[in-house]
C-alpha positions as CSV (number, residue, x, y, z in Angstrom):
1,M,0.0,0.0,0.0
2,A,1.4,3.4,-0.9
3,A,2.2,5.8,1.9
4,N,-0.1,8.8,2.3
5,N,1.1,12.4,2.1
6,E,0.5,13.1,5.8
7,I,3.8,14.2,7.4
8,L,4.6,14.2,11.1
9,I,7.6,16.4,12.0
10,I,9.2,15.1,15.3
11,G,11.8,17.1,17.2
12,P,12.9,17.5,20.8
13,P,13.5,21.0,22.3
14,R,16.0,23.1,20.4
15,S,16.1,20.8,17.4
16,G,15.2,23.6,14.9
17,K,11.7,22.4,14.1
18,T,10.1,25.9,14.5
19,T,12.8,27.6,12.5
20,F,12.5,25.2,9.6
21,L,8.7,25.6,9.5
22,A,9.0,29.3,9.5
23,Q,11.5,29.2,6.6
24,L,9.4,26.7,4.7
25,Y,6.5,29.1,5.0
26,G,8.7,31.9,3.6
27,R,9.8,29.7,0.6
28,L,6.2,28.8,-0.2
29,M,5.1,32.4,0.0
30,D,8.1,33.5,-2.2
31,K,7.0,30.9,-4.9
32,T,10.6,30.0,-5.8
33,G,10.8,26.4,-4.6
34,N,9.9,23.0,-6.0
35,L,6.7,23.0,-3.9
36,R,4.2,25.8,-4.5
37,L,1.1,26.9,-2.5
38,A,-2.1,25.7,-4.0
39,S,-4.3,28.0,-1.9
40,A,-4.1,30.1,1.3
41,P,-2.8,28.0,4.2
42,E,-4.8,27.5,7.4
43,N,-3.9,27.7,11.1
44,I,-0.4,28.9,10.8
45,D,-0.4,31.8,13.3
46,G,2.6,30.3,15.1
47,I,4.6,29.9,12.0
48,K,3.8,33.4,10.8
49,S,5.0,34.7,14.2
50,A,8.3,32.8,13.9
51,Y,8.8,34.0,10.3
52,N,8.1,37.6,11.4
53,R,10.8,37.3,14.1
54,L,13.3,36.1,11.5
55,A,12.3,39.0,9.2
56,D,13.1,41.4,12.1
57,G,16.5,39.8,12.6
58,K,15.5,37.8,15.7
59,E,15.8,34.1,16.2
60,T,12.6,32.1,16.6
61,E,11.2,31.1,19.9
62,S,10.4,27.5,20.9
63,T,6.8,26.4,20.6
64,P,5.1,26.4,24.1
65,S,5.1,22.9,25.6
66,T,1.3,22.9,25.9
67,D,0.6,23.8,22.3
68,N,-0.9,21.2,19.9
69,L,-1.5,23.0,16.6
70,E,-2.7,21.6,13.3
71,I,-0.9,23.3,10.5
72,K,-2.5,22.7,7.1
73,I,-0.7,24.0,4.0
74,P,-2.2,23.1,0.5
75,V,0.7,22.6,-1.9
76,I,1.4,21.5,-5.5
77,H,3.9,18.8,-6.1
78,E,4.5,17.4,-9.6
79,G,1.1,18.8,-10.8
80,Q,-0.8,17.2,-7.9
81,V,-2.5,19.1,-5.1
82,F,-2.4,17.8,-1.6
83,V,-2.5,19.2,1.9
84,L,0.7,19.2,3.9
85,H,-0.3,18.5,7.5
86,C,2.4,19.5,10.0
87,K,1.7,19.1,13.7
88,D,3.3,21.8,15.7
89,Y,3.8,21.2,19.4
90,G,6.2,21.9,22.1
91,G,9.4,19.9,21.9
92,E,9.1,19.1,25.6
93,Q,6.2,16.7,24.6
94,V,8.7,14.6,22.7
95,R,11.1,14.5,25.6
96,D,8.3,13.4,27.9
97,L,7.4,10.5,25.5
98,V,10.7,8.9,26.4
99,A,11.0,10.0,30.0
100,L,7.5,8.7,30.9
101,M,7.3,5.9,28.2
102,E,3.6,6.7,27.7
103,Y,1.5,8.5,25.1
104,D,-2.1,9.9,24.9
105,K,-4.7,9.7,22.2
106,T,-3.3,12.7,20.4
107,W,0.1,11.0,19.8
108,I,-1.6,7.7,18.9
109,H,-3.6,9.6,16.2
110,R,-0.4,11.4,15.0
111,A,1.6,8.1,14.8
112,K,-1.2,6.3,13.0
113,T,-2.4,8.9,10.5
114,N,1.0,10.1,9.3
115,D,2.7,7.7,6.9
116,R,5.8,9.9,6.6
117,W,7.9,11.0,9.6
118,I,10.6,13.6,9.6
119,L,12.8,13.3,12.7
120,F,14.8,16.4,13.6
121,I,18.2,15.8,15.3
122,R,20.7,18.5,16.2
123,P,24.0,16.7,15.9
124,A,26.1,19.5,17.4
125,E,24.4,19.0,20.7
126,I,24.5,15.2,20.8
127,E,26.4,14.4,24.0
128,H,29.0,11.7,23.7
129,R,28.6,9.6,26.9
130,F,30.0,6.1,27.2
131,D,28.2,3.8,24.8
132,L,28.9,0.3,23.8
133,S,28.5,1.3,20.2
134,M,31.4,3.7,20.5
135,K,35.1,2.5,20.3
136,G,35.9,3.7,23.8
137,Y,35.2,6.2,26.5
138,A,34.5,9.6,25.1
139,E,35.5,12.6,27.2
140,K,32.2,13.8,28.8
141,D,31.4,17.4,28.3
142,Q,30.9,19.1,31.7
143,K,27.7,20.9,30.6
144,E,24.6,18.9,30.0
145,S,23.4,18.7,26.4
146,K,20.6,21.3,25.9
147,S,18.9,19.1,23.4
148,S,19.0,15.9,25.5
149,I,15.6,14.1,25.9
150,S,16.5,12.7,29.3
151,G,19.4,11.3,31.2
152,A,20.7,8.3,29.1
153,S,22.8,8.6,26.0
154,D,21.2,10.8,23.4
155,Q,21.2,8.1,20.7
156,S,19.6,5.5,23.0
157,Q,16.9,8.0,23.7
158,F,16.2,8.6,20.0
159,I,15.9,4.8,19.6
160,E,13.4,4.7,22.4
161,L,11.5,7.6,20.9
162,V,11.1,5.8,17.6
163,Q,10.1,2.7,19.4
164,V,7.4,4.5,21.4
165,L,6.0,6.1,18.2
166,L,6.0,2.7,16.4
167,R,4.2,1.1,19.3
168,A,1.6,4.0,19.3
169,R,1.1,3.3,15.6
170,G,0.8,-0.4,16.1
171,T,3.7,-1.2,13.8
172,G,5.8,-4.2,14.8
173,M,9.5,-4.8,14.2
174,K,9.5,-8.5,13.3
175,E,9.6,-7.5,9.6
176,L,11.4,-4.7,7.9
177,I,9.4,-1.4,8.0
178,G,8.2,0.1,4.8
179,T,5.7,2.5,6.3
180,P,6.1,5.0,7.9
181,R,8.7,6.4,5.6
182,L,11.4,8.0,7.7
183,L,13.5,11.1,6.8
184,I,16.2,12.0,9.4
185,A,17.0,15.7,9.2
186,L,20.3,16.7,10.9
187,T,19.6,20.3,11.8
188,C,21.7,23.4,12.4
189,W,24.2,21.9,10.0
190,D,26.3,25.2,9.9
191,E,27.3,24.5,13.5
192,L,29.3,21.4,12.4
193,K,31.6,23.2,10.0
194,T,32.2,20.0,8.1
195,D,32.4,18.7,4.5
196,S,31.2,15.3,5.5
197,K,28.0,13.8,4.2
198,P,24.9,13.6,6.4
199,E,25.1,9.8,6.7
200,E,28.7,10.0,7.7
201,I,27.9,12.5,10.5
202,L,25.0,10.3,11.7
203,Q,27.5,7.4,11.8
204,Q,30.0,9.5,13.7
205,K,27.6,11.0,16.2
206,M,25.0,8.2,16.6
207,P,26.3,4.9,15.3
208,L,24.0,2.8,17.4
209,F,20.9,4.8,16.3
210,K,22.0,4.6,12.7
211,Q,22.4,0.8,13.0
212,F,19.0,0.5,14.6
213,I,17.3,2.4,11.7
214,A,19.2,0.5,9.0
215,A,18.4,-2.9,10.7
216,N,14.6,-2.2,11.0
217,W,13.7,-0.1,7.9
218,L,13.5,-1.4,4.3
219,P,16.3,0.1,2.1
220,G,14.8,3.1,0.3
221,A,12.2,3.7,3.1
222,F,14.5,6.0,5.0
223,T,17.1,8.7,4.2
224,V,19.3,11.2,6.0
225,I,19.9,14.8,4.9
226,G,21.5,17.9,6.5
227,V,19.5,21.1,7.2
228,S,20.6,24.6,8.1
229,A,17.3,26.4,8.1
230,Q,18.8,29.7,9.4
231,E,22.3,29.4,7.9
232,F,24.0,31.3,10.7
233,P,23.3,32.5,14.3
234,L,21.6,35.9,14.6
235,K,24.0,37.1,17.4
236,T,25.6,40.2,15.9
237,D,24.1,43.4,14.5
238,R,25.6,42.6,11.1
239,D,24.0,39.1,10.9
240,R,20.7,40.5,12.2
241,D,20.7,43.2,9.6
242,K,21.2,40.6,6.8
243,Y,17.9,39.0,7.8
244,L,16.3,42.4,8.3
245,Y,17.2,43.8,4.8
246,E,17.6,40.7,2.6
247,M,14.6,38.7,4.0
248,P,14.7,35.2,5.6
249,E,13.9,33.3,2.4
250,N,17.4,34.2,1.1
251,F,19.1,32.2,3.8
252,G,19.2,28.5,4.8
253,Y,20.2,25.4,2.8
254,L,20.0,21.6,2.7
255,V,22.8,19.1,2.3
256,L,21.7,16.6,-0.3
257,D,23.5,13.9,-2.2
258,D,23.0,15.8,-5.5
259,N,23.7,19.3,-3.9
260,P,25.7,20.0,-0.8
261,R,24.2,23.5,-0.5
262,E,20.7,23.3,-1.9
263,K,18.9,26.6,-1.2
264,D,15.4,25.3,-1.8
265,L,14.3,24.2,1.6
266,T,11.0,22.9,0.2
267,R,13.0,20.0,-1.2
268,L,13.1,18.5,2.3
269,I,9.4,18.0,2.1
270,E,9.8,16.8,-1.5
271,K,12.3,14.2,-0.3
272,A,9.9,13.0,2.3
273,L,7.1,12.7,-0.3
274,T,9.2,10.7,-2.7
275,L,10.6,8.1,-0.3
């Protein structure tokens, strides 16, 4: 059975989910990407607010932990019109899924009705604790990782997160998974300052997690890309002025196999749709 076009974007706190959605909105409004708006989008006040902050040279703010917003954006892809459903919610909800190992009806509905999942991971903030998948003891950073979901190793927590969502969906792991399709987006790519490919970074940062995905998903049903939705931090007056005068849609890029600096951020959604 073909996967539907419903997409669930999953990201813990500070993973860049809100910034990406704001930049996606800007690209769609600018009408320069592979995806185009089919009609006026609905229920995107939160994304508009985040986009306006970027346009003012300010970084976006995290979605409040209590928010559960349905974002519906009708788009055209390869001549076909469909509605892009993105669920916007506070990243703390994702952290709690692992910490509490429980989910409510809202998450069951999300897991079951979305056949395409985009998992946001910020590799620069993955903490290297001792892990049997690593070659030895990594020197532990003295400050706790701000993007950590809970207290165990980050990659173990992401494995648990995926397992929780699969359980909520009712998808077993006795056979290789074809649906949901899985796109792993390594966010804030500019922080890494690397020429490595996304799959290489995932292997370096999270070898156990990468092995888990490769062992449980069908080849071709998952992929890994790099994302820098903002392109650089908005910490200086010079950088803030760039956003203020040149507009947010002129910044940000993807790292794809066919283009290591793809400026069309809508191709991330296109990649999820063509898995």
